C-alpha positions, 0 to 999 in steps of 0.5 A: 422762465421757459426759452425755445432752443434756438434749433438753427444751430450750424451743427443740425447740419450734420445730423439733419436733412435741410427740410428741418430749417424750414418754416416751423410749424404750430408756432405759439402765439405771441403774449399778451404783452407783446405786438408782433407783426411777421412779414414786413419787407425790409428792402428788394435783392433783385426779385427777392423781397427781403422780410424780417418779423416784428415784435414791440412792446404791446403799450409801446406807441408813439408817447413812449421814449423811443426804445432800443432795439434788436436784430436777431440772425438765424444760423444754418452755415448760411444756407438754411434756417428761418427767422421764425426759429427766434420769434420767442427770442423776439418776444422776450426781448418786447416784453423787457423793453425792446423793440425786435426784428429776427431777419431772413437772409438770402442762401448760399450756394444759390447766393454767395457772399456778401449777399447775406452781409448785404442784406441784414446790413438793410435790415439795421438801415431800415430799422435807422429809416423807419426809427420815427414811425416804428419809435426806436432809437437809432443810435442804440442798436443791438444785432445777436446771431447763431453760429452763421447768425453770430458771424454776421452779427460780429460783421454788423459790429465792425464794418464801416459804410467805407469797408465797401460791403453796403450792398442796393438793397434799399436805404443807402444813404443810412448807417448800417453798423450797430451798436453793441452785438452778442455773437453765440459760437460764430467763426471770426476768423475765415482762413483759420487753419484752426477750422476743421474739413468740414466747417471749411467746406461751409466756408467754401460753399459761403465764400463761393471757392477755396482760399486760395481762389478768393483770398479778398473774399475770406479776408473781407468776411472775417469779423478779426479783418474790421475790429477798431476803436469804433467797434461797439461792445461785443459779448462772445459765447463759445464751448470749448467742444464745438466740433464745427466752431474751435474755441481759438475762434474765440480767442483770436477776437479776444486778441483783437479786442484787447489790441483796439480797446474794444469793450466786452468780453468772451464766456468760454463754456468748457465742454460746451459743443455747438450749441447747448441746452437747459440751464446753460442756455438760461445762465447765457441768454439771461447775460445776453439780456443783460448785456443789451440792458447795459450797453443800449438803455444805461445812459 
């Protein structure tokens, strides 16, 4: 099986101009067994239309059993990237019986936290509000993200409505918490002193200030803040040579999950950086699919 390597890794920000994160050109066509609908508006933030691309099995209709759903969230330091970069993974999920969406969200520094959280929460609420129309199971929704997207996927899995960051982009009376999450090399503790200066600078732009100026934002934006026994299972992947998100960030999440009795696991890739390819990528993707099958398909 061939996989398109997710290219919106936060590390690429150090190497490439931001134009590299524009909408990819010459996108491949979806497989024949997948129905793909791009550019669906899932909410509005002021005058900004929030959009996702949707993939589902071609034979999935109103007579099919309700399918589990997956939300894919791209990376790019909360300031770049495009939902189209994960179309291929959405198609792969659809081929496995899921309804999958790959979402866009507002970018910093123009839109600082919690805009990005508001947006991805709205996308989950849209799925639940349209569960009958899409023929999905509203109690079996997962999220997977890469880098900054991994951070957002973990927040979707740990935050409850009473944590106060729902936003007002649409579907306010619907739950936004997912039932399971996978995170590829995402930060878990935003004020953490283990984060390198370059990452601290990116987080400063995301949160609109330094920890001393915005202590509450740093606390509110940290997935570690919200971990409790109500959370769905989580699977984290983390490399030991990641120059942007050190593996100690994953260790902190292990400790929090253990204390709260949250199910899941963390896979440490020795020698891997902030993103990987080849056999390692195939392995981690297969583990991701297996994890979601276990959490969202099995009774």
